[in-house]
MOPAC internal coordinates of N, CA, C and O (Angstrom, degrees):
PM7 1SCF
backbone

  N    0.0000 0     0.00 0     0.00 0    0    0    0
  C    1.4375 1     0.00 0     0.00 0    1    0    0
  C    1.5201 1   103.60 1     0.00 0    2    1    0
  O    1.2310 1   121.22 1     8.85 1    3    2    1
  N    1.3798 1   115.27 1  -171.15 1    3    2    1
  C    1.3912 1   123.10 1  -173.94 1    5    3    2
  C    1.5596 1   110.52 1   -75.29 1    6    5    3
  O    1.2310 1   121.57 1   -24.16 1    7    6    5
  N    1.3606 1   114.59 1   155.84 1    7    6    5
  C    1.5105 1   117.96 1   179.34 1    9    7    6
  C    1.5871 1   106.51 1  -100.13 1   10    9    7
  O    1.2310 1   119.25 1  -179.80 1   11   10    9
  N    1.3958 1   119.03 1     0.20 1   11   10    9
  C    1.3489 1   124.91 1  -178.49 1   13   11   10
  C    1.5678 1   106.84 1   -65.82 1   14   13   11
  O    1.2310 1   121.28 1   -32.08 1   15   14   13
  N    1.4218 1   115.15 1   147.92 1   15   14   13
  C    1.5807 1   115.79 1   176.48 1   17   15   14
  C    1.4665 1   106.87 1   -63.05 1   18   17   15
  O    1.2310 1   122.92 1   -19.73 1   19   18   17
  N    1.3845 1   112.00 1   160.27 1   19   18   17
  C    1.5816 1   123.51 1  -174.45 1   21   19   18
  C    1.5100 1   100.17 1  -105.12 1   22   21   19
  O    1.2310 1   122.99 1   -36.56 1   23   22   21
  N    1.2344 1   111.88 1   143.44 1   23   22   21
  C    1.5850 1   118.30 1   167.95 1   25   23   22
  C    1.5749 1   103.41 1  -120.97 1   26   25   23
  O    1.2310 1   122.52 1   -21.87 1   27   26   25
  N    1.3575 1   112.77 1   158.13 1   27   26   25
  C    1.4094 1   119.26 1   179.53 1   29   27   26
  C    1.5346 1   111.77 1  -132.17 1   30   29   27
  O    1.2310 1   119.46 1   -11.69 1   31   30   29
  N    1.3011 1   118.63 1   168.31 1   31   30   29
  C    1.4670 1   116.05 1   177.19 1   33   31   30
  C    1.4393 1   114.36 1   -46.19 1   34   33   31
  O    1.2310 1   120.63 1   138.36 1   35   34   33
  N    1.4370 1   116.41 1   -41.64 1   35   34   33
  C    1.4702 1   124.03 1  -178.11 1   37   35   34
  C    1.4009 1   109.97 1   -63.32 1   38   37   35
  O    1.2310 1   116.07 1   139.67 1   39   38   37
  N    1.5256 1   125.07 1   -40.33 1   39   38   37
  C    1.2847 1   121.96 1  -161.50 1   41   39   38
  C    1.6004 1   108.14 1  -108.73 1   42   41   39
  O    1.2310 1   122.46 1  -174.32 1   43   42   41
  N    1.3190 1   112.88 1     5.68 1   43   42   41
  C    1.6004 1   119.86 1  -177.74 1   45   43   42
  C    1.4638 1   110.48 1   -60.61 1   46   45   43
  O    1.2310 1   117.22 1   133.40 1   47   46   45
  N    1.2508 1   122.90 1   -46.60 1   47   46   45
  C    1.3992 1   124.91 1  -177.82 1   49   47   46
  C    1.4332 1   115.43 1   -61.62 1   50   49   47
  O    1.2310 1   117.73 1   133.07 1   51   50   49
  N    1.3690 1   121.92 1   -46.93 1   51   50   49
  C    1.3571 1   124.75 1  -179.54 1   53   51   50
  C    1.5610 1   114.38 1   -77.77 1   54   53   51
  O    1.2310 1   121.78 1   147.14 1   55   54   53
  N    1.4233 1   114.21 1   -32.86 1   55   54   53
  C    1.4508 1   114.05 1  -173.37 1   57   55   54
  C    1.5207 1   109.32 1   -90.21 1   58   57   55
  O    1.2310 1   118.06 1   152.33 1   59   58   57
  N    1.4064 1   121.30 1   -27.67 1   59   58   57
  C    1.4577 1   125.49 1   178.03 1   61   59   58
  C    1.4077 1   116.49 1   -99.86 1   62   61   59
  O    1.2310 1   122.19 1   115.97 1   63   62   61
  N    1.3590 1   113.41 1   -64.03 1   63   62   61
  C    1.3787 1   116.21 1  -167.78 1   65   63   62
  C    1.5156 1   112.88 1   -73.28 1   66   65   63
  O    1.2310 1   117.70 1   157.72 1   67   66   65
  N    1.2694 1   121.99 1   -22.28 1   67   66   65
  C    1.4541 1   123.49 1  -179.48 1   69   67   66
  C    1.5364 1   109.13 1  -102.79 1   70   69   67
  O    1.2310 1   117.60 1  -173.93 1   71   70   69
  N    1.2396 1   122.17 1     6.07 1   71   70   69
  C    1.4994 1   125.39 1   179.75 1   73   71   70
  C    1.6264 1   108.54 1   -61.02 1   74   73   71
  O    1.2310 1   125.17 1   -36.74 1   75   74   73
  N    1.3163 1   107.68 1   143.26 1   75   74   73
  C    1.5050 1   107.92 1   175.85 1   77   75   74
  C    1.4881 1   115.95 1   -79.63 1   78   77   75
  O    1.2310 1   120.78 1   168.96 1   79   78   77
  N    1.3911 1   116.12 1   -11.04 1   79   78   77
  C    1.4921 1   116.44 1  -178.95 1   81   79   78
  C    1.5913 1   105.64 1  -129.74 1   82   81   79
  O    1.2310 1   118.57 1   -17.40 1   83   82   81
  N    1.2801 1   120.33 1   162.60 1   83   82   81
  C    1.4998 1   126.81 1  -168.81 1   85   83   82
  C    1.6962 1    95.71 1   -59.62 1   86   85   83
  O    1.2310 1   125.64 1   -32.69 1   87   86   85
  N    1.3644 1   106.78 1   147.31 1   87   86   85
  C    1.4980 1   118.36 1   169.04 1   89   87   86
  C    1.4900 1   113.72 1  -127.56 1   90   89   87
  O    1.2310 1   124.88 1   -49.96 1   91   90   89
  N    1.4009 1   108.24 1   130.04 1   91   90   89
  C    1.5534 1   115.66 1   179.25 1   93   91   90
  C    1.5133 1   105.88 1  -103.44 1   94   93   91
  O    1.2310 1   123.21 1   -65.89 1   95   94   93
  N    1.3651 1   111.44 1   114.11 1   95   94   93
  C    1.5260 1   122.29 1   175.61 1   97   95   94
  C    1.4236 1   112.55 1   -93.35 1   98   97   95
  O    1.2310 1   119.70 1   -55.61 1   99   98   97
  N    1.4010 1   118.19 1   124.39 1   99   98   97
  C    1.4077 1   126.25 1   178.58 1  101   99   98
  C    1.4156 1   102.21 1   -99.94 1  102  101   99
  O    1.2310 1   117.32 1   -80.02 1  103  102  101
  N    1.4135 1   122.71 1    99.98 1  103  102  101
  C    1.3754 1   128.58 1   163.25 1  105  103  102
  C    1.4569 1   115.69 1   -71.49 1  106  105  103
  O    1.2310 1   118.92 1   -59.56 1  107  106  105
  N    1.3280 1   119.67 1   120.44 1  107  106  105
  C    1.3659 1   128.42 1  -171.58 1  109  107  106
  C    1.4784 1   117.51 1  -144.42 1  110  109  107
  O    1.2310 1   117.80 1    -9.66 1  111  110  109
  N    1.4031 1   121.79 1   170.34 1  111  110  109
  C    1.4265 1   121.91 1   174.27 1  113  111  110
  C    1.5632 1   106.36 1  -147.64 1  114  113  111
  O    1.2310 1   120.00 1   -28.70 1  115  114  113
  N    1.3051 1   117.60 1   151.30 1  115  114  113
  C    1.4042 1   119.18 1  -176.97 1  117  115  114
  C    1.5705 1   117.20 1   -59.75 1  118  117  115
  O    1.2310 1   119.51 1   153.16 1  119  118  117
  N    1.3351 1   118.53 1   -26.84 1  119  118  117
  C    1.3492 1   123.65 1   179.66 1  121  119  118
  C    1.5172 1   112.08 1   -83.34 1  122  121  119
  O    1.2310 1   118.99 1   172.61 1  123  122  121
  N    1.1750 1   119.53 1    -7.39 1  123  122  121
  C    1.5593 1   123.72 1  -172.70 1  125  123  122
  C    1.5193 1   113.88 1   -90.29 1  126  125  123
  O    1.2310 1   119.57 1   -81.44 1  127  126  125
  N    1.3760 1   118.43 1    98.56 1  127  126  125
  C    1.4760 1   123.31 1   177.33 1  129  127  126
  C    1.3829 1   118.58 1   -49.93 1  130  129  127
  O    1.2310 1   120.10 1   130.07 1  131  130  129
  N    1.3073 1   117.41 1   -49.93 1  131  130  129
  C    1.4792 1   119.80 1   175.90 1  133  131  130
  C    1.4400 1   117.18 1   -61.35 1  134  133  131
  O    1.2310 1   119.05 1   158.24 1  135  134  133
  N    1.3662 1   119.42 1   -21.76 1  135  134  133
  C    1.4549 1   120.91 1   177.83 1  137  135  134
  C    1.4947 1   106.66 1   -68.84 1  138  137  135
  O    1.2310 1   121.87 1   138.12 1  139  138  137
  N    1.4814 1   114.03 1   -41.88 1  139  138  137
  C    1.4748 1   114.82 1   177.66 1  141  139  138
  C    1.4117 1   116.95 1   -68.12 1  142  141  139
  O    1.2310 1   119.64 1   159.66 1  143  142  141
  N    1.2963 1   118.29 1   -20.34 1  143  142  141
  C    1.4675 1   119.88 1   172.64 1  145  143  142
  C    1.5748 1   113.56 1   -72.09 1  146  145  143
  O    1.2310 1   119.76 1   140.97 1  147  146  145
  N    1.3161 1   118.07 1   -39.03 1  147  146  145
  C    1.4576 1   117.85 1   178.11 1  149  147  146
  C    1.4633 1   119.24 1   -86.92 1  150  149  147
  O    1.2310 1   117.65 1   173.73 1  151  150  149
  N    1.2689 1   122.08 1    -6.27 1  151  150  149
  C    1.4684 1   126.02 1  -179.43 1  153  151  150
  C    1.5642 1   110.61 1   -72.49 1  154  153  151
  O    1.2310 1   116.84 1   149.07 1  155  154  153
  N    1.2764 1   123.61 1   -30.93 1  155  154  153
  C    1.5221 1   117.90 1   173.64 1  157  155  154
  C    1.6258 1   108.06 1   -75.71 1  158  157  155
  O    1.2310 1   120.14 1   146.02 1  159  158  157
  N    1.1984 1   117.35 1   -33.98 1  159  158  157
  C    1.5792 1   125.12 1   175.83 1  161  159  158
  C    1.3952 1   103.38 1   -55.56 1  162  161  159
  O    1.2310 1   115.92 1   125.19 1  163  162  161
  N    1.4188 1   125.35 1   -54.81 1  163  162  161
  C    1.3817 1   127.75 1  -170.93 1  165  163  162
  C    1.4508 1   109.22 1   -69.86 1  166  165  163
  O    1.2310 1   118.63 1   149.07 1  167  166  165
  N    1.3131 1   120.21 1   -30.93 1  167  166  165
  C    1.4902 1   124.12 1   177.28 1  169  167  166
  C    1.5033 1   107.93 1   -66.31 1  170  169  167
  O    1.2310 1   118.54 1   135.92 1  171  170  169
  N    1.3278 1   120.39 1   -44.08 1  171  170  169
  C    1.4291 1   126.75 1   175.54 1  173  171  170
  C    1.5818 1   108.35 1   -54.50 1  174  173  171
  O    1.2310 1   118.96 1   123.51 1  175  174  173
  N    1.3765 1   119.59 1   -56.49 1  175  174  173
  C    1.3945 1   124.48 1  -177.59 1  177  175  174
  C    1.4880 1   109.26 1   -57.40 1  178  177  175
  O    1.2310 1   118.54 1   137.06 1  179  178  177
  N    1.3884 1   120.38 1   -42.94 1  179  178  177
  C    1.3943 1   124.47 1   176.67 1  181  179  178
  C    1.5657 1   113.87 1   -58.11 1  182  181  179
  O    1.2310 1   120.88 1   140.06 1  183  182  181
  N    1.3005 1   115.92 1   -39.94 1  183  182  181
  C    1.4422 1   121.36 1  -177.20 1  185  183  182
  C    1.5775 1   107.97 1   -72.09 1  186  185  183
  O    1.2310 1   120.82 1   144.81 1  187  186  185
  N    1.3374 1   116.04 1   -35.19 1  187  186  185
  C    1.5729 1   113.43 1  -177.78 1  189  187  186
  C    1.5059 1   108.88 1   -94.36 1  190  189  187
  O    1.2310 1   114.45 1   162.44 1  191  190  189
  N    1.2468 1   128.13 1   -17.56 1  191  190  189
  C    1.5401 1   127.02 1  -173.42 1  193  191  190
  C    1.4767 1   109.15 1  -123.76 1  194  193  191
  O    1.2310 1   116.91 1  -168.80 1  195  194  193
  N    1.3884 1   123.48 1    11.20 1  195  194  193
  C    1.4810 1   124.27 1  -177.50 1  197  195  194
  C    1.5455 1   112.89 1   -56.98 1  198  197  195
  O    1.2310 1   120.02 1   157.53 1  199  198  197
  N    1.3309 1   117.56 1   -22.47 1  199  198  197
  C    1.3952 1   115.05 1   178.64 1  201  199  198
  C    1.4716 1   116.01 1   -72.45 1  202  201  199
  O    1.2310 1   121.62 1   163.48 1  203  202  201
  N    1.3315 1   114.50 1   -16.52 1  203  202  201
  C    1.5202 1   123.17 1  -174.06 1  205  203  202
  C    1.5133 1   112.42 1  -104.11 1  206  205  203
  O    1.2310 1   122.21 1   135.40 1  207  206  205
  N    1.3000 1   113.37 1   -44.60 1  207  206  205
  C    1.4511 1   123.18 1   178.87 1  209  207  206
  C    1.4519 1   116.61 1  -124.25 1  210  209  207
  O    1.2310 1   117.26 1   -17.46 1  211  210  209
  N    1.2374 1   122.82 1   162.54 1  211  210  209
  C    1.4203 1   130.24 1   167.92 1  213  211  210
  C    1.4740 1   108.76 1  -113.49 1  214  213  211
  O    1.2310 1   120.33 1   -47.30 1  215  214  213
  N    1.4179 1   116.98 1   132.70 1  215  214  213
  C    1.3869 1   122.17 1   175.35 1  217  215  214
  C    1.4388 1   109.72 1  -113.24 1  218  217  215
  O    1.2310 1   118.50 1   -47.67 1  219  218  217
  N    1.4125 1   120.47 1   132.33 1  219  218  217
  C    1.2832 1   122.33 1   178.24 1  221  219  218
  C    1.5708 1   113.39 1  -140.89 1  222  221  219
  O    1.2310 1   119.71 1   -20.09 1  223  222  221
  N    1.2587 1   118.15 1   159.91 1  223  222  221
  C    1.4676 1   120.70 1  -174.26 1  225  223  222
  C    1.5707 1   106.56 1  -105.37 1  226  225  223
  O    1.2310 1   123.31 1   -24.93 1  227  226  225
  N    1.4257 1   111.26 1   155.07 1  227  226  225
  C    1.4655 1   115.18 1   171.15 1  229  227  226
  C    1.6389 1   106.43 1  -145.18 1  230  229  227
  O    1.2310 1   125.38 1   -63.34 1  231  230  229
  N    1.3282 1   107.27 1   116.66 1  231  230  229
  C    1.4594 1   111.23 1   175.83 1  233  231  230
  C    1.5574 1   115.57 1   -73.06 1  234  233  231
  O    1.2310 1   118.03 1   -69.28 1  235  234  233
  N    1.3218 1   121.35 1   110.72 1  235  234  233
  C    1.4303 1   119.98 1  -167.29 1  237  235  234
  C    1.5247 1   113.22 1   -72.18 1  238  237  235
  O    1.2310 1   120.91 1   158.54 1  239  238  237
  N    1.3163 1   115.86 1   -21.46 1  239  238  237
  C    1.5064 1   125.00 1  -178.09 1  241  239  238
  C    1.5895 1   101.84 1   -65.56 1  242  241  239
  O    1.2310 1   122.56 1   132.06 1  243  242  241
  N    1.3086 1   112.70 1   -47.94 1  243  242  241
  C    1.5822 1   119.90 1  -171.44 1  245  243  242
  C    1.5770 1   110.60 1   -84.80 1  246  245  243
  O    1.2310 1   121.29 1   165.07 1  247  246  245
  N    1.3566 1   115.13 1   -14.93 1  247  246  245
  C    1.5026 1   114.70 1  -172.52 1  249  247  246
  C    1.6859 1   105.00 1  -137.18 1  250  249  247
  O    1.2310 1   122.22 1  -115.60 1  251  250  249
  N    1.2637 1   113.35 1    64.40 1  251  250  249
  C    1.4404 1   118.03 1   177.65 1  253  251  250
  C    1.5516 1   119.96 1   -57.21 1  254  253  251
  O    1.2310 1   120.88 1   150.40 1  255  254  253
  N    1.3978 1   115.92 1   -29.60 1  255  254  253
  C    1.3905 1   116.86 1  -173.48 1  257  255  254
  C    1.4818 1   116.11 1   -67.24 1  258  257  255
  O    1.2310 1   119.56 1   128.51 1  259  258  257
  N    1.3093 1   118.44 1   -51.49 1  259  258  257
  C    1.5431 1   121.82 1   176.49 1  261  259  258
  C    1.4879 1   108.69 1   -60.93 1  262  261  259
  O    1.2310 1   118.21 1   137.85 1  263  262  261
  N    1.2538 1   121.01 1   -42.15 1  263  262  261
  C    1.5128 1   121.20 1   178.69 1  265  263  262
  C    1.5395 1   112.60 1   -56.22 1  266  265  263
  O    1.2310 1   123.64 1   135.42 1  267  266  265
  N    1.4184 1   110.62 1   -44.58 1  267  266  265
  C    1.5015 1   113.60 1  -178.92 1  269  267  266
  C    1.5386 1   107.04 1   -69.78 1  270  269  267
  O    1.2310 1   118.77 1   136.41 1  271  270  269
  N    1.2483 1   119.96 1   -43.59 1  271  270  269
  C    1.5514 1   122.75 1  -177.56 1  273  271  270
  C    1.5779 1   110.61 1   -51.41 1  274  273  271
  O    1.2310 1   120.94 1   139.42 1  275  274  273
  N    1.3508 1   115.81 1   -40.58 1  275  274  273
  C    1.4048 1   120.14 1  -174.66 1  277  275  274
  C    1.5069 1   112.75 1   -98.72 1  278  277  275
  O    1.2310 1   119.81 1  -175.16 1  279  278  277
  N    1.2644 1   117.98 1     4.84 1  279  278  277
  C    1.5140 1   121.13 1   176.45 1  281  279  278
  C    1.5875 1   115.34 1    72.49 1  282  281  279
  O    1.2310 1   123.53 1  -148.41 1  283  282  281
  N    1.3777 1   110.85 1    31.59 1  283  282  281
  C    1.5109 1   111.58 1   179.89 1  285  283  282
  C    1.4915 1   106.60 1   -75.41 1  286  285  283
  O    1.2310 1   119.88 1   -61.50 1  287  286  285
  N    1.3199 1   117.84 1   118.50 1  287  286  285
  C    1.3954 1   118.00 1   177.00 1  289  287  286
  C    1.5415 1   111.27 1  -124.76 1  290  289  287
  O    1.2310 1   118.08 1   155.12 1  291  290  289
  N    1.3477 1   121.26 1   -24.88 1  291  290  289
  C    1.2727 1   128.96 1   173.05 1  293  291  290
  C    1.5100 1   121.12 1   -99.35 1  294  293  291
  O    1.2310 1   114.78 1   -37.05 1  295  294  293
  N    1.2614 1   127.50 1   142.95 1  295  294  293
  C    1.4708 1   123.35 1   177.09 1  297  295  294
  C    1.4582 1   107.04 1  -127.96 1  298  297  295
  O    1.2310 1   120.95 1   -34.90 1  299  298  297
  N    1.4001 1   115.78 1   145.10 1  299  298  297
  C    1.4290 1   124.81 1    -4.38 1  301  299  298
  C    1.4504 1   115.27 1   -72.14 1  302  301  299
  O    1.2310 1   114.93 1   -32.78 1  303  302  301
  N    1.2861 1   127.21 1   147.22 1  303  302  301
  C    1.4312 1   130.55 1   163.69 1  305  303  302
  C    1.4488 1   110.15 1  -116.34 1  306  305  303
  O    1.2310 1   119.91 1   -49.76 1  307  306  305
  N    1.3275 1   117.77 1   130.24 1  307  306  305
  C    1.4610 1   118.31 1   176.23 1  309  307  306
  C    1.5010 1   103.27 1  -113.70 1  310  309  307
  O    1.2310 1   120.98 1   -52.82 1  311  310  309
  N    1.4522 1   115.73 1   127.18 1  311  310  309
  C    1.4860 1   114.72 1  -172.32 1  313  311  310
  C    1.6830 1   101.75 1  -123.53 1  314  313  311
  O    1.2310 1   123.10 1   -39.14 1  315  314  313
  N    1.3517 1   111.66 1   140.86 1  315  314  313
  C    1.4299 1   116.14 1   177.81 1  317  315  314
  C    1.5885 1   108.04 1  -104.54 1  318  317  315
  O    1.2310 1   121.33 1   -54.58 1  319  318  317
  N    1.3502 1   115.07 1   125.42 1  319  318  317
  C    1.4786 1   120.28 1   179.00 1  321  319  318
  C    1.4052 1   109.93 1  -114.12 1  322  321  319
  O    1.2310 1   117.63 1   -55.99 1  323  322  321
  N    1.3893 1   122.12 1   124.01 1  323  322  321
  C    1.4382 1   124.21 1   173.32 1  325  323  322
  C    1.4057 1   109.80 1  -137.43 1  326  325  323
  O    1.2310 1   121.02 1   -46.91 1  327  326  325
  N    1.3406 1   115.65 1   133.09 1  327  326  325
  C    1.4942 1   122.07 1  -175.95 1  329  327  326
  C    1.4929 1   116.17 1    61.62 1  330  329  327
  O    1.2310 1   121.18 1  -146.30 1  331  330  329
  N    1.3997 1   115.34 1    33.70 1  331  330  329
  C    1.3709 1   121.59 1   178.83 1  333  331  330
  C    1.4733 1   117.69 1    78.75 1  334  333  331
  O    1.2310 1   118.91 1  -171.09 1  335  334  333
  N    1.3580 1   119.69 1     8.91 1  335  334  333
  C    1.3914 1   126.39 1  -176.29 1  337  335  334
  C    1.5214 1   110.29 1  -125.59 1  338  337  335
  O    1.2310 1   120.01 1   -36.11 1  339  338  337
  N    1.3087 1   117.58 1   143.89 1  339  338  337
  C    1.5677 1   120.47 1   174.37 1  341  339  338
  C    1.5352 1    98.89 1   -80.90 1  342  341  339
  O    1.2310 1   122.43 1   -57.08 1  343  342  341
  N    1.3507 1   112.94 1   122.92 1  343  342  341
  C    1.4448 1   125.29 1  -179.54 1  345  343  342
  C    1.5331 1   116.03 1  -107.87 1  346  345  343
  O    1.2310 1   122.95 1   167.99 1  347  346  345
  N    1.3667 1   111.95 1   -12.01 1  347  346  345
  C    1.4457 1   110.08 1  -175.51 1  349  347  346
  C    1.6197 1   110.58 1  -168.53 1  350  349  347
  O    1.2310 1   119.81 1   -47.14 1  351  350  349
  N    1.2021 1   117.97 1   132.86 1  351  350  349
  C    1.5591 1   116.64 1   171.53 1  353  351  350
  C    1.4611 1   111.49 1  -125.41 1  354  353  351
  O    1.2310 1   121.52 1   -32.94 1  355  354  353
  N    1.3125 1   114.69 1   147.06 1  355  354  353
  C    1.3231 1   130.66 1   179.60 1  357  355  354
  C    1.5754 1   112.46 1  -123.08 1  358  357  355
  O    1.2310 1   117.19 1   -70.11 1  359  358  357
  N    1.2679 1   122.94 1   109.89 1  359  358  357
  C    1.4198 1   124.65 1  -166.28 1  361  359  358
  C    1.5165 1   103.05 1  -110.02 1  362  361  359
  O    1.2310 1   122.49 1   -49.11 1  363  362  361
  N    1.4591 1   112.84 1   130.89 1  363  362  361
  C    1.4077 1   120.35 1   176.54 1  365  363  362
  C    1.4519 1   110.69 1    98.92 1  366  365  363
  O    1.2310 1   123.58 1   -18.47 1  367  366  365
  N    1.4115 1   110.74 1   161.53 1  367  366  365
  C    1.4008 1   112.55 1   170.24 1  369  367  366
  C    1.5253 1   115.07 1   -78.04 1  370  369  367
  O    1.2310 1   121.70 1   -40.99 1  371  370  369
  N    1.3209 1   114.35 1   139.01 1  371  370  369
  C    1.4586 1   119.49 1  -170.85 1  373  371  370
  C    1.6601 1   105.19 1  -130.14 1  374  373  371
  O    1.2310 1   121.32 1   -23.19 1  375  374  373
  N    1.2653 1   115.07 1   156.81 1  375  374  373
  C    1.5746 1   113.21 1   172.61 1  377  375  374
  C    1.4328 1   110.29 1   -79.48 1  378  377  375
  O    1.2310 1   119.81 1   -22.68 1  379  378  377
  N    1.3389 1   117.97 1   157.32 1  379  378  377
  C    1.4299 1   126.86 1  -170.35 1  381  379  378
  C    1.7204 1   109.01 1   -51.84 1  382  381  379
  O    1.2310 1   119.96 1   128.32 1  383  382  381
  N    1.3019 1   117.68 1   -51.68 1  383  382  381
  C    1.4415 1   113.86 1   178.93 1  385  383  382
  C    1.4876 1   118.02 1   -56.01 1  386  385  383
  O    1.2310 1   122.02 1   147.33 1  387  386  385
  N    1.3518 1   113.74 1   -32.67 1  387  386  385
  C    1.5081 1   118.00 1   173.54 1  389  387  386
  C    1.4232 1   110.42 1   -62.26 1  390  389  387
  O    1.2310 1   120.43 1   126.97 1  391  390  389
  N    1.4117 1   116.78 1   -53.03 1  391  390  389
  C    1.5153 1   122.42 1  -176.68 1  393  391  390
  C    1.4876 1   109.78 1   -57.40 1  394  393  391
  O    1.2310 1   119.93 1   139.56 1  395  394  393
  N    1.3324 1   117.73 1   -40.44 1  395  394  393
  C    1.5445 1   124.50 1  -176.54 1  397  395  394
  C    1.5218 1   104.72 1   -68.52 1  398  397  395
  O    1.2310 1   117.75 1   140.01 1  399  398  397
  N    1.2310 1   121.89 1   -39.99 1  399  398  397
  C    1.5231 1   122.18 1   178.45 1  401  399  398
  C    1.6341 1   110.92 1   -68.45 1  402  401  399
  O    1.2310 1   123.70 1   144.51 1  403  402  401
  N    1.1927 1   110.52 1   -35.49 1  403  402  401
  C    1.6346 1   112.76 1   177.35 1  405  403  402
  C    1.5084 1   111.91 1   -71.42 1  406  405  403
  O    1.2310 1   122.01 1   155.81 1  407  406  405
  N    1.3098 1   113.76 1   -24.19 1  407  406  405
  C    1.5002 1   116.66 1  -176.68 1  409  407  406
  C    1.5811 1   116.12 1  -105.58 1  410  409  407
  O    1.2310 1   126.25 1  -177.13 1  411  410  409
  N    1.4692 1   105.59 1     2.87 1  411  410  409
  C    1.4737 1   114.65 1  -179.33 1  413  411  410
  C    1.4260 1   116.40 1   -46.19 1  414  413  411
  O    1.2310 1   117.50 1   138.25 1  415  414  413
  N    1.3786 1   122.37 1   -41.75 1  415  414  413
  C    1.4209 1   132.05 1  -179.85 1  417  415  414
  C    1.4732 1   112.28 1   -56.11 1  418  417  415
  O    1.2310 1   119.41 1   154.59 1  419  418  417
  N    1.2564 1   118.74 1   -25.41 1  419  418  417
  C    1.4795 1   127.31 1  -173.36 1  421  419  418
  C    1.5240 1   110.63 1  -104.38 1  422  421  419
  O    1.2310 1   118.66 1   151.44 1  423  422  421
  N    1.2720 1   120.15 1   -28.56 1  423  422  421
  C    1.4346 1   122.41 1  -167.33 1  425  423  422
  C    1.5553 1   111.29 1  -109.57 1  426  425  423
  O    1.2310 1   118.93 1   165.25 1  427  426  425
  N    1.3824 1   119.65 1   -14.75 1  427  426  425
  C    1.4663 1   118.45 1  -173.98 1  429  427  426
  C    1.5477 1   113.29 1   -90.72 1  430  429  427
  O    1.2310 1   120.10 1   180.00 1  431  430  429

């Protein structure tokens, strides 16, 4: 699975909402095959753009509270949080160029 740090319902506020830089949250579940497809892509993006954004993962099965709060009903969902607000969502597995395009505002 992903090498990105994991956040939980308990750590979400401090790790994501109070972060000084934009945070990309990969909402996933162990049974979700498309989630496993995008995990290495997000790891590559984290490796090349980690100075501008933080990428973390959240297992929705183990952390239902945050998922419900932000209306995450499809997996994978990639959500960008900036300044304590969810500012973008990308739903479904996408190829790396498309994810980079969606994140361009925060990584360029």
